C-alpha positions, 0 to 999 in steps of 0.5 A, spaced: 500 500 500 505 504 501 509 503 495 502 504 491 501 511 494 509 513 493 508 511 486 502 515 486 505 521 489 511 521 485 507 521 479 503 527 481 510 531 483 512 529 476 506 531 472 507 538 476 514 538 474 513 537 467 507 542 467 512 547 470 518 546 465 513 546 459 510 553 461 503 550 461 498 555 463 491 556 463 487 562 464 479 562 465 475 567 461 468 568 464 463 573 464 456 575 462 454 579 456 448 584 456 446 583 449 443 578 444 450 576 441 451 568 441 458 569 441 464 573 443 470 574 439 477 573 442 483 576 438 490 579 440 489 587 440 495 588 435 492 584 430 487 584 425 480 581 428 477 580 421 483 575 419 485 572 426 480 571 432 477 565 436 470 565 437 467 563 444 460 561 444 455 565 449 450 560 453 442 561 453 443 565 460 448 570 456 454 567 460 460 565 457 467 561 459 473 559 456 479 555 458 485 560 455 491 555 454 498 559 454 496 566 453 502 570 451 504 576 455 500 581 451 494 585 450 488 581 448 481 584 446 474 581 447 468 584 442 461 582 441 460 578 435 454 582 433 458 588 433 464 586 430 463 588 423 459 594 424 463 598 429 464 595 436 466 597 443 472 593 445 474 590 451 482 590 452 485 585 457 491 581 459 490 574 461 495 574 467 491 571 473 488 564 473 481 567 472 479 574 469 471 575 469 467 580 464 461 584 464 460 586 456 455 591 454 453 593 446 455 599 443 448 602 444 449 602 451 453 609 451 452 610 458 455 603 460 462 601 461 465 594 460 467 591 467 474 587 467 476 583 474 481 579 476 487 582 471 492 586 475 495 588 468 489 590 465 487 594 472 494 598 471 493 599 464 486 602 465 488 607 471 494 609 466 489 611 461 484 614 466 490 618 469 491 621 462 484 623 460 482 626 467 488 631 466 485 633 460 477 632 460 475 639 464 478 642 458 475 638 452 468 638 454 467 645 453 470 645 447 466 639 444 460 642 447 461 648 443 463 645 437 457 640 437 452 647 438 455 650 432 454 644 428 447 644 430 446 651 428 450 650 421 456 654 423 461 649 422 465 654 418 465 660 422 471 663 425 469 661 432 468 654 429 475 654 426 478 657 433 475 651 436 478 646 432 485 650 433 484 649 441 482 642 440 488 640 436 492 643 441 489 639 446 490 633 442 498 635 441 498 636 449 495 629 450 500 625 446 506 629 449 503 627 456 502 619 454 510 620 451 512 622 458 508 617 462 511 612 457 518 614 459 517 613 466 516 606 470 517 602 463 512 596 463 508 591 458 502 594 459 505 601 457 508 597 452 502 595 449 500 603 448 506 604 445 505 599 440 498 602 439 501 609 437 506 606 432 500 602 429 496 608 428 502 613 427 501 614 419 494 617 421 495 621 427 496 628 426 501 632 431 505 625 432 512 627 433 516 621 429 522 623 433 519 623 439 516 616 438 522 613 435 526 615 442 521 612 446 521 606 442 528 605 443 527 605 451 522 599 450 527 595 445 532 596 450 528 594 456 524 588 453 529 585 448 526 578 448 519 580 448 514 579 442 512 586 442 519 588 440 519 584 434 513 587 432 515 594 434 522 593 430 517 591 424 512 597 424 518 602 425 521 599 419 514 600 415 514 607 418 520 609 414 516 607 408 515 613 404 517 616 397 524 616 394 527 610 399 529 603 397 523 598 397 522 593 402 523 586 400 518 581 401 517 574 400 510 572 396 506 566 396 503 563 390 496 560 390 500 553 390 504 555 396 511 556 392 515 562 394 517 568 390 521 575 391 518 582 389 526 583 387 525 578 382 520 583 378 523 589 380 530 587 376 526 585 370 522 591 369 522 598 368 517 600 373 513 595 378 506 597 381 505 593 387 497 593 389 496 590 396 488 589 397 483 585 401 477 582 399 473 587 404 476 593 402 472 596 397 476 602 395 482 597 394 478 593 389 476 599 385 483 601 385 485 595 382 480 595 376 482 602 375 490 600 374 487 595 368 487 600 363 494 602 365 497 595 365 494 594 358 497 601 355 504 600 359 505 593 360 509 592 353 513 598 355 516 595 361 511 596 366 509 590 371 503 590 376 504 585 382 497 584 386 497 581 393 491 579 396 491 580 404 486 580 409 485 572 408 485 566 413 486 561 407 489 560 400 482 558 398 479 565 401 484 568 396 482 564 390 475 565 391 477 573 392 481 572 385 476 569 381 471 574 384 475 580 382 480 577 377 486 581 374 491 580 368 497 580 372 500 576 377 497 575 384 500 572 390 497 571 397 498 573 404 495 568 408 494 570 416 499 576 414 504 570 414 510 574 411 508 581 414 507 585 408 502 590 410 507 591 416 513 592 412 509 597 407 506 601 413 499 599 412 497 596 419 490 593 419 488 597 413 485 594 407 491 595 402 495 600 398 499 602 392 506 603 391 510 605 385 517 602 384 522 604 379 528 600 376 533 602 381 528 599 386 526 606 389 519 607 391 517 613 387 509 613 388 505 611 394 498 612 395 497 616 388 491 617 384 490 614 378 492 620 374 498 621 378 500 614 377 499 615 369 504 621 370 509 617 373 509 612 368 509 617 362 516 620 365 519 613 367 517 609 360 518 614 355 
């Protein structure tokens, strides 16, 4: 009997030890949904939820529970499935304790706020954001109230309205600087998630100092060299440098049959290459592709090549269906689940796509141009 018990104890100890060695961890995510949504979606906050997410079913009593195995030390997001494609109120969180619980409200309940309990880092992140917002809220509210009033009375183009816009711009610049000052103090992973968000939105954020952003980024790269955010940060900082009159970022491209090709092969063969990146859900990207067809027909024999890459897809089959629906006469590749980081390398983040013009020297000579502008570029390069 003693031998049997000893063997059992040893088995338990061995199991625990092996679990610790492999880093196995399970976090219970549970909560209540104040909506008729039949599921909530879980995804990494820095990734495109249209491409990669986990669907968690909601029970008839509006509750859910999910065993989250081996979550990374990064920010995650939960959203109601009903609102995913129409605008949603996301709940960001860290899965850093054994159990994290939620109360999730739909966007129409503007007076309600999602509630998260059990996560130390989520609480830290929330307190940080509230601290910044509380410093500016007293100045923001009267400006916004007056702006709304002028808009309702059709005076949005008045001198008073323009003065209020200038005040709001100044307030936003102050908000950015406050964030940078906070990010420079007591460096932490929750704050790192804020920095990643800033970098992702940098192209579309007015008054954002690139020099300031890169300076803070260097602090985090040096402090957390092995963290997954650092790899993401390096990639996105490289993408921010993608502009006109610089060498094109080299990328690997995957064919419909799974083979790999390089963009540089086509740049070397042709006088001009137009890189057309598009997602099936991006209407303007699809429209731009159609508008490129006449240019391709006119200039292909003179040295123009167009390379299409379909992104925002989960499988190669999704890409094939999209190509069959929106065919093009040029060679098209796939970017499944952002596996080659092409969108990041070209500074597109979670957007639907973009168009880049590359000359025979491998320089980007056009970025996000209109069709008429692209035609003028081609006239100059291919005459």
